[in-house]
C-alpha positions as a Markdown table, in Angstrom:
| # | Residue | x | y | z |
|---|---|---|---|---|
| 1 | Met | 166.6 | 107.1 | 142.8 |
| 2 | Leu | 162.9 | 106.2 | 142.2 |
| 3 | Lys | 161.9 | 104.0 | 139.3 |
| 4 | Leu | 158.6 | 103.2 | 137.7 |
| 5 | Ile | 157.7 | 99.7 | 138.9 |
| 6 | Thr | 155.0 | 97.6 | 137.4 |
| 7 | Glu | 153.8 | 94.0 | 138.1 |
| 8 | Thr | 151.5 | 92.2 | 135.7 |
| 9 | Ile | 149.0 | 89.5 | 136.8 |
| 10 | Tyr | 146.8 | 87.4 | 134.5 |
| 11 | Gly | 143.7 | 85.3 | 135.3 |
| 12 | Leu | 141.1 | 88.1 | 135.7 |
| 13 | Glu | 137.4 | 87.3 | 135.7 |
| 14 | Leu | 134.9 | 89.5 | 133.8 |
| 15 | Leu | 131.7 | 90.4 | 135.6 |
| 16 | Glu | 128.8 | 92.2 | 133.8 |
| 17 | Ser | 126.1 | 93.8 | 136.0 |
| 18 | Lys | 122.7 | 92.6 | 135.0 |
| 19 | Ser | 121.0 | 95.8 | 136.3 |
| 20 | Asp | 123.1 | 98.5 | 134.7 |
| 21 | Lys | 125.3 | 96.6 | 132.2 |
| 22 | Asp | 128.5 | 97.8 | 133.9 |
| 23 | Leu | 131.6 | 95.7 | 133.2 |
| 24 | Tyr | 134.1 | 94.8 | 135.9 |
| 25 | Val | 137.3 | 92.9 | 136.2 |
| 26 | Val | 137.9 | 91.0 | 139.4 |
| 27 | Gly | 140.8 | 88.8 | 140.6 |
| 28 | Ile | 144.2 | 88.9 | 142.1 |
| 29 | Phe | 145.7 | 92.4 | 141.6 |
| 30 | Ser | 148.9 | 91.9 | 143.6 |
| 31 | Ser | 150.7 | 89.2 | 145.6 |
| 32 | Ala | 153.0 | 89.5 | 148.6 |
| 33 | Glu | 155.9 | 87.5 | 150.0 |
| 34 | Gln | 156.6 | 85.5 | 146.9 |
| 35 | Lys | 159.1 | 85.9 | 144.1 |
| 36 | Asn | 157.8 | 86.8 | 140.6 |
| 37 | Gln | 159.6 | 85.9 | 137.4 |
| 38 | Asn | 162.1 | 88.6 | 137.9 |
| 39 | Gly | 163.0 | 87.3 | 141.3 |
| 40 | Arg | 161.5 | 90.4 | 143.0 |
| 41 | Ile | 159.4 | 90.3 | 146.2 |
| 42 | Tyr | 156.9 | 92.6 | 147.8 |
| 43 | Lys | 156.7 | 92.5 | 151.6 |
| 44 | Lys | 153.1 | 92.2 | 152.7 |
| 45 | Ala | 153.6 | 95.0 | 155.2 |
| 46 | Thr | 154.6 | 97.3 | 152.3 |
| 47 | Leu | 151.5 | 96.5 | 150.2 |
| 48 | Glu | 149.3 | 96.6 | 153.3 |
| 49 | Arg | 150.5 | 100.2 | 154.0 |
| 50 | Glu | 149.8 | 101.3 | 150.5 |
| 51 | Val | 146.4 | 99.6 | 150.3 |
| 52 | Asn | 145.4 | 101.3 | 153.6 |
| 53 | Arg | 146.5 | 104.6 | 152.2 |
| 54 | Ile | 144.5 | 104.1 | 149.0 |
| 55 | Asn | 141.5 | 103.1 | 151.1 |
| 56 | Glu | 141.7 | 106.3 | 153.1 |
| 57 | Glu | 142.6 | 108.7 | 150.2 |
| 58 | Tyr | 140.4 | 107.2 | 147.5 |
| 59 | Phe | 137.7 | 104.7 | 148.4 |
| 60 | Lys | 136.5 | 106.4 | 151.6 |
| 61 | Thr | 136.5 | 109.9 | 150.1 |
| 62 | Gly | 135.1 | 108.9 | 146.7 |
| 63 | Lys | 138.2 | 110.2 | 144.8 |
| 64 | Pro | 138.5 | 108.0 | 141.7 |
| 65 | Leu | 141.5 | 105.7 | 141.3 |
| 66 | Phe | 141.8 | 105.8 | 137.5 |
| 67 | Gly | 144.0 | 103.5 | 135.5 |
| 68 | Thr | 144.9 | 103.4 | 131.8 |
| 69 | Leu | 144.9 | 101.1 | 128.9 |
| 70 | Gly | 148.6 | 100.2 | 128.8 |
| 71 | His | 151.2 | 101.7 | 131.1 |
| 72 | Pro | 152.1 | 105.4 | 130.5 |
| 73 | Ser | 155.7 | 106.3 | 130.2 |
| 74 | Ser | 155.7 | 108.4 | 133.4 |
| 75 | Pro | 154.1 | 108.0 | 136.8 |
| 76 | Glu | 151.3 | 110.3 | 135.9 |
| 77 | Thr | 147.9 | 109.1 | 134.6 |
| 78 | Asp | 147.2 | 110.6 | 131.2 |
| 79 | Leu | 143.4 | 111.3 | 131.2 |
| 80 | Pro | 142.9 | 110.5 | 127.4 |
| 81 | Asp | 144.2 | 107.0 | 128.2 |
| 82 | Val | 142.0 | 106.3 | 131.2 |
| 83 | Ala | 140.1 | 103.0 | 130.8 |
| 84 | Leu | 139.2 | 101.7 | 134.3 |
| 85 | Arg | 138.6 | 102.7 | 137.9 |
| 86 | Thr | 139.6 | 100.5 | 140.7 |
| 87 | Val | 136.8 | 100.4 | 143.2 |
| 88 | Ala | 137.8 | 97.8 | 145.8 |
| 89 | Leu | 140.9 | 96.0 | 147.2 |
| 90 | Glu | 140.9 | 93.3 | 149.9 |
| 91 | Trp | 143.4 | 90.7 | 151.2 |
| 92 | Arg | 142.9 | 87.0 | 151.1 |
| 93 | Gly | 146.1 | 85.6 | 152.6 |
| 94 | Asn | 149.0 | 87.0 | 150.7 |
| 95 | Asp | 146.9 | 87.7 | 147.6 |
| 96 | Leu | 145.4 | 91.2 | 147.1 |
| 97 | Tyr | 142.0 | 90.8 | 145.3 |
| 98 | Gly | 140.7 | 93.8 | 143.5 |
| 99 | Lys | 137.6 | 94.9 | 141.5 |
| 100 | Ala | 137.8 | 97.5 | 138.8 |
| 101 | Lys | 135.1 | 99.1 | 136.6 |
| 102 | Ile | 135.8 | 99.3 | 132.9 |
| 103 | Leu | 134.8 | 102.8 | 131.7 |
| 104 | Lys | 133.1 | 101.8 | 128.5 |
| 105 | Glu | 132.0 | 105.3 | 127.7 |
| 106 | Leu | 135.6 | 106.5 | 127.3 |
| 107 | Pro | 137.5 | 105.7 | 124.1 |
| 108 | Lys | 140.2 | 103.6 | 125.8 |
| 109 | Gly | 137.7 | 102.0 | 128.1 |
| 110 | Ser | 135.7 | 100.9 | 125.1 |
| 111 | Ile | 138.8 | 99.3 | 123.6 |
| 112 | Ala | 139.6 | 97.7 | 126.9 |
| 113 | Ala | 136.1 | 96.2 | 127.1 |
| 114 | Ala | 136.4 | 94.7 | 123.6 |
| 115 | Leu | 139.8 | 93.3 | 124.3 |
| 116 | Leu | 138.8 | 91.8 | 127.6 |
| 117 | Lys | 135.8 | 90.1 | 126.1 |
| 118 | Glu | 137.9 | 88.8 | 123.2 |
| 119 | Ser | 141.2 | 87.7 | 124.7 |
| 120 | Lys | 142.5 | 86.0 | 127.8 |
| 121 | Met | 145.9 | 87.7 | 127.3 |
| 122 | Ile | 144.8 | 90.8 | 129.0 |
| 123 | Gly | 146.1 | 91.4 | 132.5 |
| 124 | Ile | 146.0 | 93.9 | 135.4 |
| 125 | Ser | 149.2 | 95.6 | 136.3 |
| 126 | Ser | 150.1 | 97.7 | 139.3 |
| 127 | Arg | 152.0 | 101.0 | 138.7 |
| 128 | Gly | 154.2 | 102.5 | 141.4 |
| 129 | Leu | 157.3 | 104.3 | 142.3 |
| 130 | Gly | 160.1 | 102.8 | 144.3 |
| 131 | Glu | 163.4 | 101.1 | 144.5 |
| 132 | Val | 164.5 | 97.4 | 144.5 |
| 133 | Ser | 167.0 | 96.4 | 147.2 |
| 134 | Asn | 170.0 | 94.1 | 146.8 |
| 135 | Asp | 168.0 | 91.3 | 148.4 |
| 136 | Asn | 165.4 | 91.6 | 145.6 |
| 137 | Tyr | 162.7 | 93.1 | 147.9 |
| 138 | Val | 160.9 | 96.2 | 146.7 |
| 139 | Asn | 162.1 | 98.8 | 149.2 |
| 140 | Asp | 159.5 | 99.4 | 151.9 |
| 141 | Glu | 160.4 | 103.0 | 152.6 |
| 142 | Ser | 160.4 | 104.3 | 149.1 |
| 143 | Tyr | 157.6 | 102.4 | 147.4 |
| 144 | Thr | 154.3 | 104.1 | 146.5 |
| 145 | Leu | 151.5 | 102.3 | 144.8 |
| 146 | Leu | 149.9 | 104.7 | 142.3 |
| 147 | Thr | 147.2 | 102.7 | 140.5 |
| 148 | Tyr | 146.3 | 99.7 | 138.4 |
| 149 | Asp | 146.3 | 99.6 | 134.6 |
| 150 | Ile | 145.0 | 97.2 | 131.9 |
| 151 | Val | 147.9 | 95.6 | 130.0 |
| 152 | Ser | 148.5 | 92.9 | 127.4 |
| 153 | Asn | 151.7 | 90.8 | 127.0 |
| 154 | Pro | 151.0 | 87.7 | 124.8 |
| 155 | Ser | 154.5 | 86.2 | 125.4 |
| 156 | Asn | 153.6 | 85.8 | 129.1 |
| 157 | Ser | 150.0 | 84.8 | 128.7 |
| 158 | Ser | 150.5 | 81.6 | 130.7 |
| 159 | Ser | 152.1 | 83.5 | 133.6 |
| 160 | Trp | 150.2 | 84.2 | 136.8 |
| 161 | Val | 152.7 | 86.8 | 137.9 |
| 162 | Asn | 154.7 | 88.5 | 135.1 |
| 163 | Gly | 157.1 | 90.3 | 137.4 |
| 164 | Ile | 158.0 | 94.0 | 137.7 |
| 165 | Tyr | 159.5 | 96.3 | 135.2 |
| 166 | Glu | 162.0 | 98.9 | 136.3 |
| 167 | Gly | 161.7 | 101.8 | 133.8 |
| 168 | Ala | 162.7 | 105.4 | 133.8 |
| 169 | Ile | 164.2 | 107.0 | 136.9 |
| 170 | Phe | 162.3 | 109.8 | 138.6 |
| 171 | Asn | 164.4 | 111.6 | 141.1 |
| 172 | Ser | 164.4 | 115.3 | 140.3 |
| 173 | Tyr | 164.1 | 116.4 | 143.9 |
| 174 | Glu | 166.4 | 116.0 | 146.8 |
| 175 | Asn | 163.6 | 115.0 | 149.1 |
| 176 | Val | 161.9 | 111.8 | 147.9 |
| 177 | Glu | 158.7 | 112.5 | 149.9 |
| 178 | Asp | 158.4 | 115.9 | 148.2 |
| 179 | Glu | 158.6 | 114.3 | 144.8 |
| 180 | Leu | 155.9 | 111.7 | 145.7 |
| 181 | Glu | 153.6 | 114.3 | 147.1 |
| 182 | Leu | 154.0 | 116.5 | 143.9 |
| 183 | Leu | 153.1 | 113.5 | 141.8 |
| 184 | Arg | 150.0 | 112.8 | 143.9 |
| 185 | Arg | 148.9 | 116.4 | 143.6 |
| 186 | Lys | 149.4 | 116.4 | 139.9 |
| 187 | His | 147.4 | 113.2 | 139.6 |
| 188 | Phe | 144.6 | 114.5 | 141.7 |
| 189 | Asp | 144.5 | 117.9 | 139.9 |
| 190 | Lys | 144.1 | 116.2 | 136.6 |
| 191 | Ile | 141.2 | 114.1 | 137.8 |
| 192 | Thr | 139.5 | 117.1 | 139.5 |
| 193 | Asn | 139.8 | 119.2 | 136.3 |
| 194 | Met | 138.3 | 116.4 | 134.2 |
| 195 | Leu | 135.4 | 115.9 | 136.6 |
| 196 | Gln | 134.7 | 119.7 | 136.6 |
| 197 | Arg | 134.6 | 119.7 | 132.8 |
| 198 | Ile | 132.2 | 116.7 | 132.8 |
| 199 | Lys | 129.9 | 118.5 | 135.3 |
| 200 | Gly | 130.0 | 121.7 | 133.2 |
| 201 | Arg | 128.6 | 120.0 | 130.1 |
């Protein structure tokens, strides 16, 4: 059974472009081969596979990897809640560094920008689908990294890695791969429809 899995990391740096005033967050987006506070571990090979997939499906094609302000209650990205777009991911040892643009022109992006400038309690959090094995490793075969979201959790503001949260179960299909593919298509269709509406204005 697939669960919604998130992992929160704090210590982001804000960058504001001098030329176009765009606002970015940069820093460690994920870490591999180390236990978080929940005692869970991501294998580097698992994250490498997912980063390579995202690079091919999103960064190389120009398809936007949107994230929300706060985690949604389902694996899908709700467009009214979109606040950022992850634009780059790269490895430095076992740490995955990322860069995400804050979409200040959107309602939730404007809120995220204000919160990020005001408080250091804002973090970046991965959102994915998968399972956790008995040995506390996130299961390699089932895990799919969906995106990164902006989150806040003051009670863990001093933590570098907050851990992962196992939420609702998503397993309405006998074939897990079919379920993941359907979620990817729904996610892409929503983004495509939004971009078409914007172009039609």
